[in-house]
C-alpha positions in Angstrom: 153.7 -240.9 -245.1 154.4 -242.5 -241.7 154.2 -240.5 -238.5 155.1 -241.9 -235.1 154.1 -240.3 -231.9 155.6 -240.9 -228.5 152.4 -242.3 -226.9 152.5 -245.4 -229.2 150.4 -243.8 -231.9 151.4 -244.6 -235.5 149.8 -243.0 -238.6 150.1 -244.2 -242.1 148.7 -241.9 -244.8 148.6 -242.4 -248.6 147.0 -239.3 -250.0 147.3 -240.5 -253.6 145.1 -243.5 -252.9 143.0 -241.8 -250.2 144.1 -244.3 -247.5 144.6 -243.8 -243.8 145.5 -246.1 -240.9 146.0 -245.0 -237.3 147.1 -247.5 -234.6 147.4 -247.0 -230.9 149.5 -249.7 -229.2 148.1 -252.9 -230.9 144.7 -251.4 -231.6 143.7 -250.0 -235.0 141.6 -246.9 -234.2 141.1 -245.6 -237.8 141.3 -247.4 -241.1 140.1 -245.4 -244.2 136.5 -244.4 -243.3 136.1 -246.7 -240.3 136.7 -245.7 -236.7 137.2 -247.6 -233.4 138.1 -245.0 -230.8 138.6 -245.7 -227.1 137.8 -242.5 -225.2 137.1 -242.0 -221.5 135.0 -244.9 -220.3 133.7 -246.0 -223.8 134.7 -247.1 -227.2 133.1 -245.3 -230.2 132.8 -247.2 -233.5 131.7 -245.7 -236.8 131.8 -246.5 -240.4 131.0 -244.2 -243.3 130.0 -247.1 -245.6 128.9 -249.7 -243.0 129.5 -253.4 -243.1 131.0 -256.1 -241.0 134.1 -254.8 -239.2 136.5 -256.6 -236.8 138.8 -254.8 -234.4 141.2 -255.8 -231.7 140.0 -254.7 -228.3 142.3 -252.6 -226.1 144.0 -254.7 -223.4 141.9 -253.3 -220.5 138.7 -254.2 -222.4 139.6 -257.9 -223.1 137.5 -260.4 -221.1 135.2 -257.6 -219.9 131.4 -257.8 -220.1 130.3 -255.3 -222.7 127.2 -253.4 -223.5 126.6 -251.6 -226.8 124.0 -249.5 -228.5 123.6 -247.3 -231.5 123.5 -243.5 -231.1 120.6 -241.8 -232.8 119.0 -238.4 -232.9 116.5 -239.7 -230.3 119.1 -241.2 -228.0 120.1 -244.8 -227.6 119.1 -247.3 -230.3 119.4 -251.0 -230.5 122.7 -252.8 -230.3 124.2 -253.8 -233.7 124.7 -257.5 -234.4 128.1 -258.3 -232.8 130.4 -261.1 -231.7 133.2 -260.9 -229.1 135.8 -263.7 -229.6 139.0 -263.7 -227.6 140.6 -260.2 -227.9 138.5 -259.1 -230.9 135.0 -257.7 -231.5 133.1 -257.9 -234.8 130.3 -255.4 -235.4 127.7 -255.2 -238.1 127.7 -251.4 -238.6 125.1 -249.4 -240.5 126.4 -246.5 -242.6 126.8 -243.3 -240.7 125.4 -244.8 -237.5 127.7 -244.5 -234.5 127.9 -247.2 -231.9 129.0 -246.8 -228.2 130.5 -249.7 -226.3 130.8 -249.6 -222.5 131.9 -252.1 -219.9 129.1 -253.4 -217.6 
């Protein structure tokens, strides 16, 4: 199933194969069990299964200095291994461990 919203959000769902892809403009914000959600003054990244994930940054985040940290029950944790290259960011995410990215 494909759903298009007026604010440049596109959703692809394949319920038979348990697949999901949500795009906003040229940024993928959800793919299966991985999330990369720009919200307010931050981007929140999450992966159910963990692993190395690469996303395109929203236009207003490209070329900005970024700070990131994991979110734990005790507050901020260490930043995950990461690399920013051009208009993309690659994060090494731990399973079920959210990451918050902010501009500095």
